[in-house]
Structure formats: structure tokens, C-alpha cells
C-alpha positions in Angstrom: 25.3 -20.7 -30.1 26.9 -20.0 -26.7 26.3 -16.3 -25.9 27.8 -14.7 -22.8 26.0 -11.6 -21.7 28.0 -9.2 -19.5 26.5 -6.4 -17.4 27.5 -4.7 -14.1 24.4 -5.9 -12.3 22.2 -9.0 -12.2 19.2 -7.0 -11.0 16.7 -4.6 -12.7 18.6 -1.5 -11.8 17.7 0.6 -14.9 16.7 0.7 -18.5 19.5 -1.6 -19.8 18.6 -4.2 -17.2 14.9 -4.0 -18.2 16.0 -4.8 -21.8 18.2 -7.7 -20.6 15.3 -9.1 -18.5 13.3 -9.5 -21.7 16.3 -10.5 -23.9 17.8 -13.4 -21.9 14.6 -15.6 -21.8 13.9 -14.8 -25.4 17.4 -15.9 -26.6 17.2 -19.1 -24.5 13.8 -19.9 -26.0 15.3 -19.8 -29.4 17.8 -22.6 -28.6 20.9 -20.5 -27.7 23.0 -21.4 -24.6 23.2 -18.3 -22.4 25.8 -17.4 -19.9 25.6 -14.3 -17.7 28.4 -12.4 -16.1 27.8 -9.5 -13.7 30.2 -7.5 -11.5 27.8 -7.5 -8.5 24.4 -8.8 -7.5 23.2 -5.3 -6.5 21.2 -3.2 -5.7 19.6 -5.6 -3.2 16.3 -3.7 -3.2 15.7 -4.3 -6.9 14.3 -7.6 -8.3 16.6 -10.0 -10.0 16.7 -10.4 -13.8 14.7 -13.3 -15.2 17.1 -16.3 -15.8 16.0 -19.6 -17.3 17.1 -22.6 -15.3 20.0 -23.6 -17.6 21.7 -20.2 -17.7 25.4 -20.4 -16.5 26.2 -17.5 -14.2 29.3 -15.8 -12.9 29.5 -12.9 -10.3 32.8 -11.1 -10.2 32.3 -9.9 -6.6 32.0 -13.4 -5.3 35.2 -14.9 -6.8 38.6 -13.7 -7.9 39.0 -12.3 -11.3 41.2 -15.1 -12.6 38.7 -17.7 -11.4 35.8 -15.9 -13.1 37.7 -15.5 -16.4 38.9 -19.1 -16.3 35.3 -20.3 -15.8 34.1 -18.3 -18.7 37.0 -19.5 -20.9 36.2 -23.1 -20.1 32.5 -22.5 -21.0 33.9 -21.4 -24.4 31.4 -18.7 -25.5 31.1 -18.1 -29.3 30.4 -14.4 -28.7 30.4 -11.9 -25.9 27.5 -9.4 -25.7 28.8 -6.6 -23.4 26.5 -4.0 -21.9 27.5 -1.8 -19.0 30.6 -2.9 -17.1 32.0 -0.5 -14.5 35.6 -1.8 -14.4 37.5 -1.1 -17.7 40.3 -3.5 -16.6 37.8 -6.3 -16.2 36.3 -5.4 -19.5 39.7 -5.5 -21.2 40.4 -9.0 -19.8 37.0 -10.2 -20.8 37.1 -9.2 -24.5 40.2 -11.3 -25.0 38.2 -14.5 -24.5 36.0 -14.3 -27.6 34.7 -12.0 -30.3 32.8 -9.2 -28.5 29.9 -7.0 -29.3 29.2 -3.8 -27.3 25.7 -2.5 -26.8 26.3 1.2 -26.3 23.5 2.2 -24.0 25.3 5.4 -23.2 28.4 7.5 -24.1 30.7 4.6 -23.4 34.3 5.9 -23.8 33.2 9.1 -25.5 32.6 11.6 -22.6 34.2 12.3 -19.3 30.9 13.0 -17.4 28.7 10.7 -19.5 26.2 13.4 -20.2 27.7 14.6 -23.5 26.4 18.1 -22.9 27.5 21.5 -21.9 25.4 22.8 -19.0 26.7 26.4 -18.9 26.0 29.1 -19.9 23.1 27.2 -21.5 22.4 23.5 -21.9 23.4 22.2 -25.3 24.7 18.9 -26.7 28.5 18.5 -26.9 29.8 17.2 -30.3 33.5 17.1 -29.3 35.6 14.0 -29.9 36.8 12.5 -26.6 40.4 13.5 -25.6 42.4 15.3 -23.0 41.1 18.6 -24.4 37.8 17.7 -22.8 39.3 18.5 -19.4 39.7 22.2 -20.6 35.9 22.4 -21.0 34.8 20.4 -18.0 34.7 23.3 -15.5 33.9 26.2 -17.8 31.0 24.4 -19.3 29.9 22.6 -16.1 30.1 19.2 -17.8 30.0 17.5 -14.5 30.6 18.2 -10.8 33.3 20.5 -9.2 35.4 17.8 -7.6 38.8 17.6 -9.4 39.4 14.1 -8.0 36.2 12.9 -9.5 36.9 14.6 -12.8 40.3 12.9 -13.0 39.0 9.5 -12.1 36.1 9.7 -14.6 38.5 10.9 -17.3 40.8 7.9 -16.7 37.9 5.5 -16.7 36.5 6.8 -20.0 40.0 7.0 -21.6 40.4 3.3 -20.8 37.0 2.5 -22.3 37.8 4.6 -25.4 41.0 2.6 -26.0 39.0 -0.6 -25.9 36.4 0.4 -28.5 38.5 -0.9 -31.5 38.8 -4.3 -29.8 35.1 -4.9 -30.3 34.0 -6.8 -33.4 30.9 -4.6 -33.6 29.1 -1.8 -31.6 25.3 -1.8 -31.5 23.3 1.3 -30.8 19.6 1.9 -30.5 19.5 5.3 -32.2 21.1 7.0 -35.2 22.4 9.7 -32.9 24.5 7.2 -30.9 25.7 5.5 -34.1 27.0 8.9 -35.3 28.7 9.4 -32.0 30.9 6.3 -32.4 31.5 7.0 -36.1 32.8 10.5 -34.9 35.2 8.6 -32.7 36.8 6.7 -35.6 34.9 3.5 -35.6 34.4 1.9 -39.0 31.0 2.4 -40.5 30.5 -1.4 -41.1 31.2 -2.2 -37.4 28.7 0.3 -35.9 25.1 -0.8 -36.4 21.8 0.8 -35.4 19.3 -1.9 -34.5 15.8 -1.8 -33.1 15.5 -3.5 -29.8 15.2 -7.3 -30.3 12.4 -8.1 -27.9 8.9 -6.7 -27.6 7.9 -6.7 -24.0 4.6 -8.2 -22.9 1.8 -5.7 -22.4 0.8 -5.1 -18.9 -2.4 -7.1 -18.2 -4.0 -4.2 -16.5 -3.4 -2.0 -19.6 -4.6 -4.8 -21.9 -8.0 -5.0 -20.2 -8.4 -1.3 -19.6 -11.5 0.0 -21.3 -10.5 3.5 -22.6 -13.8 4.2 -24.2 -15.5 4.2 -20.7 -13.0 6.7 -19.3 -13.8 10.4 -19.1 -12.3 13.2 -17.1 -15.6 13.5 -15.1 -15.6 9.7 -14.4 -12.3 9.8 -12.6 -12.9 13.2 -10.9 -10.8 15.5 -13.2 -12.4 19.0 -13.6 -13.2 20.0 -17.1 -10.7 22.9 -17.0 -7.8 20.9 -15.7 -4.9 20.0 -18.1 -3.1 16.8 -17.5 0.6 16.4 -18.3 2.7 13.2 -18.0 6.5 13.1 -17.9 7.6 9.5 -18.6 11.3 8.7 -18.5 14.5 8.8 -16.5 14.6 11.6 -13.9 17.9 13.2 -14.9 18.9 16.9 -15.4 19.2 16.5 -19.2 15.8 14.9 -19.7 13.7 18.1 -19.4 11.6 17.3 -16.3 13.0 20.2 -14.3 12.3 22.5 -17.3 8.7 21.2 -17.3 8.3 21.9 -13.6 9.9 25.4 -13.9 7.4 26.5 -16.6 4.3 25.1 -14.9 3.2 28.4 -13.1 3.5 30.3 -16.4 1.6 27.6 -18.3 -1.2 27.6 -15.8 -1.4 31.4 -15.8 -1.4 31.6 -19.6 -4.1 28.9 -20.0 -6.1 30.1 -17.0 -6.4 26.4 -16.0 -5.2 24.0 -13.4 -2.3 21.9 -14.5 -2.0 18.4 -13.2 1.4 16.7 -13.7 2.5 13.1 -13.1 6.2 12.4 -13.1 6.7 8.7 -13.8 10.1 7.0 -13.6 13.2 7.2 -11.5 16.7 8.7 -11.5 19.3 10.8 -9.7 17.1 14.0 -9.8 14.0 12.3 -8.4 14.3 13.9 -4.9 15.0 17.4 -6.3 12.0 17.2 -8.6 9.8 16.1 -5.7 10.9 19.1 -3.7 10.2 21.4 -6.7 6.8 19.9 -7.1 5.9 20.5 -3.5 7.1 24.1 -3.8 4.9 24.7 -6.9 1.9 23.1 -5.2 2.3 25.2 -2.1 3.2 28.4 -3.9 0.8 28.5 -6.8 -2.8 27.3 -6.5 -3.0 27.1 -10.3 -0.6 24.3 -10.7 -0.2 20.9 -9.1 2.8 18.5 -9.4 3.2 15.0 -8.1 5.3 11.9 -8.8 3.9 8.4 -9.3 5.8 5.2 -9.8 3.0 3.6 -11.7 0.9 5.8 -14.1 -0.4 3.3 -16.7 -4.0 4.0 -15.8 -3.4 7.7 -16.6 -1.7 6.8 -19.8 -5.0 5.2 -21.0 -7.1 8.2 -20.3 -8.3 9.8 -23.5 -8.0 13.3 -22.1 -4.3 13.0 -21.2 -1.5 15.0 -22.9 1.9 13.5 -22.4 5.2 15.3 -22.3 8.2 12.9 -22.3 11.8 12.5 -23.3 13.1 11.0 -26.5 13.4 7.6 -24.8 10.6 6.1 -22.9 12.6 4.2 -20.3 9.8 2.1 -19.0 9.3 0.7 -22.5 13.0 0.1 -22.8 12.5 -2.4 -25.6 10.3 -0.3 -27.8 10.7 3.1 -29.4 8.2 5.9 -28.6 6.4 5.3 -31.9 5.6 1.7 -31.0 3.9 2.6 -27.7 0.2 2.4 -27.6 -1.1 5.9 -27.3 -4.6 7.2 -26.5 -6.2 8.4 -29.7 -7.0 11.9 -28.3 -3.7 12.4 -26.6 -1.0 14.9 -27.6 2.6 13.5 -27.3 5.7 15.8 -27.3 9.2 14.3 -27.3 12.0 16.2 -25.6 14.9 16.1 -28.1 18.3 16.0 -26.5 21.3 15.4 -28.8 
């Protein structure tokens, strides 16, 4: 089968790209012919996706749109597997070429801001169906920023995406919550499928060989009365990391213990969380916050307690229940939606 995979980037820019990095070689190894379309080969500071030698590739930013579409049409894909395209006009032209499946990694065409949440007066999930009425809630509920030009541009983009949803032969989601979201927007039940991620990523070799039985808090210099918390996921307002940081002084005071926090991941709120961690560290001796890009060693420690969001982004191809957890750890998922 000739499968064309379409995504905005050809680099490991986020969780969706981490998934594609595992998926593409796996599909090719099963005998499928793979084509890959991206809008841009950016960001330049991120590693490229893993492409087997025989993968056909098109980059929209390097050619005219008609030339790219003509090249794909001549390749004659049997199916399009669409992920996160930024240009709805390009997406509309693309889905005319072959039966298309959308992997809805986010609220594609169902939310102006993409967060699907009211942020004022309190943060809570939004269950509205997308439409012009969303504009009436955008400012009062702080759905997004305060720039009216940005609001209008985002609304038009999501409206275009929303109108394209019926054009897809199927929509795939990774959770029942996201499946219900598209059913709420009028998609037929038989065309919206919740599937587990198709590929199990290889375990990190350092984790595989790590002897957890030999690790104790004393062995790695952690005081006996220090509690260790781990946030693992995307650093975004709705993921709960800021809430965790805000409560640290109260937690440390209530437990009469030092609290050590590792924030693992990346996202738009990373800098703000780093600043908040420094404020906590300088203003309260009973708590300590830091950020680490790689915290696998801390994951293996049997005395860790982990606090994380409902999705573990660094394990983008596995649900939280499938992640190897230390036997004496306590895991808490942050439910959003």
C-alpha cells in the first residue's frame, strides 16, 4: 500500500512528531511504500524525523503548491494519513487526491484557541460545539489572548478546518475524550475511531540497564525527609505544572519536609515555570524547584513520587498505564477534559 503521511514539520518538534518518528520506519518495515509531505523543514534546531532510504518526500516551502500536489498525484497514494497541517487551504487541496484519514492530535477544527477550556473565572473544560458563538465567550472566559486580530485569524482558520472534517473518510483519536469531541461536532460514530498508538517505542538503553534495586535515597544523596516530585509532560498552562509549583510552599509546610521537584518536558510555559521555580527556591527554604530535560534516572528511583498530566508526552506512543513505573512510586494523573 502507498501511504502518504502529511505533517507540518519534518523534524521532531513535539509529541506528534515523536509518534511519526516511530511510525514511519515501522510501516516501511511492513512492506508499505511511504511518502511524506511537510509544509516546512523546521525548526532547524530539532533533529529530523527518521526516514528509511526509499521514502518519497515533498516539502511545500521548497516548491510551488501546484508542483507539490502534482508530484503527490503522480505518486498515486492509496490513502492519506494527515496529522497537523497549518494551512487549511493546502489541507483542502490535499484531501482531494485520495481517501484521507485525520489523526486528531488536538482540537482540530473544534476550538478557536485550541485549548478547549475556559480560563476565567476558573479553569474548566469547554464542552461547546464550535461556531461563531465561540467568539462571544473568547474574551469573557479568557479562552485565548487579548488581541482581536489574532482571535479573528484563529477563528477563520478553525472554521476552515471544521468545514473539512466531513471530507475525511475517518478520524482517529488516541483517547475516548477526543473521540467524543468529534462526535459532538456531528461526525458519524463509525468514522471516528479511538485507537491505541500503533508503535511501541524502544526502551532507552540507559533505563534498560539501570539497576533499581541498588538505588536508595541515601546512595544518591537525597535526605531521608525530602519528598521528590516529578512533573512529566508538555509545559503548558492547562497541564497543571503551574498549579503544582504554586502549591509547593504549602505542601512543604504541611509535611514539614523539603520538597524536590523535577520538571521534565518542554512547551510555551517553560520559561515562566523556570522563573517561578527560582522564586520558590529563593523565597522558601523548605521547597526546591528545578527543570531537567532528561530525568529518566530519577524515574527509576524507588523513592520517587511522580505527578504528571494525563498524557506522558515523552512516551508519545504509549499510554500512562504502559510506562514502566518504580514499584514503590506513587503516580497521580492530572485530568483535564
